[in-house]
C-alpha positions as CSV (number, residue, x, y, z in Angstrom):
1,M,179.1,50.9,31.1
2,K,179.7,54.4,29.8
3,V,178.1,57.8,29.6
4,F,179.5,59.6,26.5
5,S,177.7,63.0,26.8
6,I,175.1,65.1,28.4
7,I,173.6,67.7,26.1
8,L,171.1,70.3,27.3
9,C,169.0,72.4,24.9
10,R,166.4,75.1,25.1
11,Y,163.6,74.1,22.8
12,P,161.2,76.9,21.7
13,I,158.1,74.6,21.6
14,R,155.5,77.2,21.0
15,G,157.5,79.2,18.4
16,G,158.3,76.2,16.3
17,G,162.0,77.0,16.2
18,K,164.9,74.5,16.4
19,P,166.5,73.3,19.7
20,I,169.4,75.5,20.9
21,V,172.3,73.8,22.7
22,V,172.9,75.6,26.0
23,C,175.6,73.4,27.6
24,T,177.4,70.2,26.9
25,A,179.8,67.7,28.5
26,F,181.6,64.8,26.7
27,E,183.7,61.9,27.7
28,L,185.3,60.6,24.5
29,S,188.2,58.4,25.6
30,H,186.3,55.5,24.1
31,F,186.9,57.0,20.6
32,S,190.1,57.2,18.7
33,I,191.7,60.7,18.5
34,L,191.0,60.9,14.8
35,T,187.3,60.3,15.3
36,R,186.5,62.2,18.5
37,N,185.5,65.5,16.8
38,S,183.1,63.6,14.4
39,A,181.7,61.7,17.2
40,K,181.0,64.9,19.2
41,E,179.4,66.6,16.2
42,W,177.2,63.5,15.6
43,M,176.1,63.3,19.2
44,V,175.0,66.9,19.1
45,F,173.3,66.5,15.8
46,A,171.4,63.3,16.8
47,G,170.5,64.7,20.2
48,K,169.0,67.9,18.6
49,T,167.2,65.7,16.0
50,I,165.6,63.5,18.6
51,I,164.6,66.4,20.8
52,E,162.9,68.0,17.8
53,N,161.0,64.8,17.3
54,T,159.8,64.3,20.9
55,S,156.7,65.8,22.3
56,P,156.7,67.8,25.5
57,G,156.6,65.7,28.6
58,V,157.8,62.6,26.8
59,R,160.8,60.5,27.5
60,Q,162.4,58.4,24.8
61,C,165.3,55.9,24.6
62,I,166.7,55.1,21.2
63,E,168.9,52.1,21.1
64,E,171.3,52.3,18.2
65,E,173.0,48.9,17.9
66,E,174.8,50.0,14.7
67,R,176.5,52.8,16.6
68,Q,176.9,50.9,19.9
69,G,175.0,53.6,21.9
70,K,171.7,54.7,23.5
71,L,170.1,58.2,23.2
72,N,168.0,59.0,26.4
73,V,165.9,62.0,25.7
74,Y,163.6,64.1,27.8
75,V,161.7,67.3,26.6
76,R,160.1,69.1,29.5
77,R,156.9,71.2,29.0
78,D,158.8,74.4,29.7
79,G,161.1,73.7,26.7
80,L,164.3,72.7,28.6
81,S,165.4,69.4,26.9
82,G,168.1,67.0,27.5
83,V,169.9,64.1,26.1
84,V,172.2,61.5,27.8
85,I,174.1,59.4,25.3
86,T,175.5,56.0,26.7
87,D,176.7,52.8,25.6
88,L,174.2,49.8,25.0
89,E,174.7,48.3,28.6
90,Y,173.8,51.5,30.4
91,P,170.4,51.4,32.3
92,P,167.8,53.9,30.6
93,K,166.1,54.6,34.0
94,V,169.6,55.7,35.5
95,A,170.3,57.9,32.4
96,M,166.8,59.4,32.9
97,Q,167.5,60.1,36.6
98,C,170.7,61.9,35.5
99,L,168.6,64.1,33.2
100,N,166.2,64.8,35.9
101,E,168.9,66.0,38.3
102,V,171.0,68.1,35.8
103,M,167.9,69.8,34.3
104,D,166.4,70.7,37.7
105,D,169.8,72.1,38.7
106,Y,170.1,74.2,35.5
107,S,166.6,75.5,35.6
108,K,166.9,76.5,39.3
109,K,170.1,78.5,38.6
110,F,168.9,80.1,35.3
111,A,165.1,80.4,35.8
112,D,165.1,84.1,35.0
113,K,167.3,83.7,31.9
114,M,165.3,80.8,30.1
115,E,163.2,82.8,27.8
116,S,166.3,85.1,26.7
117,M,168.2,82.0,25.7
118,I,166.1,81.5,22.4
119,Q,166.8,85.0,21.3
120,P,169.0,85.4,18.2
121,G,172.5,85.8,19.3
122,A,172.0,85.0,22.9
123,K,174.9,83.5,24.8
124,P,173.9,80.7,27.4
125,P,175.3,81.2,30.8
126,A,178.2,78.8,31.9
127,F,177.2,75.7,33.7
128,P,180.3,73.9,34.7
129,Q,178.4,71.6,37.0
130,I,177.3,69.5,34.0
131,E,181.0,67.9,34.0
132,D,180.3,66.8,37.7
133,Y,177.1,65.1,36.6
134,L,178.8,63.3,33.7
135,N,181.7,62.0,36.0
136,R,179.2,61.0,38.8
137,Y,177.0,58.9,36.6
138,Q,179.9,57.0,34.8
139,N,179.2,54.1,37.2
140,P,175.5,53.3,37.4
141,A,176.2,50.6,39.9
142,E,177.5,52.9,42.6
143,G,176.1,51.4,45.7
144,D,172.8,52.4,47.4
145,K,172.3,55.6,45.5
146,V,171.5,53.6,42.3
147,H,169.0,51.4,44.2
148,K,167.2,54.6,45.2
149,V,167.4,56.1,41.7
150,L,165.8,52.9,40.1
151,A,163.1,53.0,42.9
152,E,162.4,56.6,42.2
153,V,162.0,56.4,38.3
154,E,160.4,52.9,38.4
155,E,157.0,54.2,37.4
156,V,158.4,56.7,34.7
157,K,157.2,55.7,31.2
158,I,160.0,55.6,28.6
159,I,159.2,55.1,24.9
160,M,161.7,52.7,23.4
161,H,163.0,52.8,19.8
162,N,165.6,50.5,18.0
163,T,166.7,53.2,15.6
164,I,166.8,57.0,15.2
165,E,164.7,56.6,12.0
166,S,161.9,54.9,14.0
167,A,161.8,57.9,16.4
168,L,161.5,60.6,13.6
169,K,158.1,62.0,12.8
170,N,156.7,62.3,9.3
171,Q,158.8,59.4,8.1
172,Q,161.9,61.6,7.7
173,S,165.1,60.1,6.3
174,I,168.2,60.3,8.5
175,E,170.5,60.5,5.3
176,H,168.4,63.7,4.2
177,L,168.8,65.1,7.6
178,V,172.6,64.5,7.6
179,D,173.0,66.1,4.2
180,S,171.0,69.2,5.1
181,T,172.1,69.8,8.7
182,E,174.8,72.6,9.6
183,D,175.6,70.8,12.8
184,L,178.0,68.4,11.0
185,S,181.2,69.4,9.2
186,K,181.8,68.1,5.8
187,A,184.4,65.6,7.2
188,S,181.8,64.2,9.6
189,K,179.3,63.7,7.0
190,V,181.8,61.8,4.9
191,F,182.8,59.8,8.0
192,Y,179.1,58.9,8.7
193,K,178.5,57.8,5.1
194,Q,181.7,55.7,5.0
195,A,180.9,54.1,8.3
196,K,177.3,53.3,7.1
197,K,178.7,51.7,4.0
198,K,181.1,49.4,6.0
199,K,178.3,48.3,8.3
200,K,176.1,47.4,5.3
201,K,179.0,45.3,3.9
202,K,179.6,43.6,7.1
203,K,175.8,42.7,7.4
204,K,175.8,41.3,3.9
205,K,178.9,39.3,4.6
206,K,177.4,37.9,7.7
207,K,174.2,36.9,5.9
208,S,176.1,35.1,3.1
209,T,178.1,33.3,5.8
210,L,175.0,32.0,7.5
211,R,173.6,30.4,4.3
């Protein structure tokens, strides 16, 4: 089981703006050196996209079998939002507890700076502790602590989705969002489209083999 990234954003809910990334942490050793930059860009893009499509106070888990990962998202009512991206085996409730802890820690440290973070050109304060959370939650089966975590979040309601597309509002197309976003470089967009074509070919080949 693996945690690939933690991404925190400040989301100006009332102003109708876009999520603004305030801090991130990545563990990309699972990816090849050639694809790590594209993987990082995709995680930021996907995280911001799902945050923008999540109502305040709601938790969602998007299980992307094609990309072998889960996006665990929580948008707080004060606009602080977070995404923990894991592999498919990682328990969503533990990922949500990770979000609870890191977001609470962040908001306590920077409560007086939260509003200024959404101003144009604002530079978010450094939060190196996010790396500690990323490392700590790599092993969800870490003795008694996890049992306590599961007990604490047992009643938390998490909306589950099978694809990013199913979590998007207004029936948006992920392909259109990929084409129009500035969060992905040209190379990452090409990589995404090539990977999607390969997966479609594999699916067709699998179907023809089963016949």
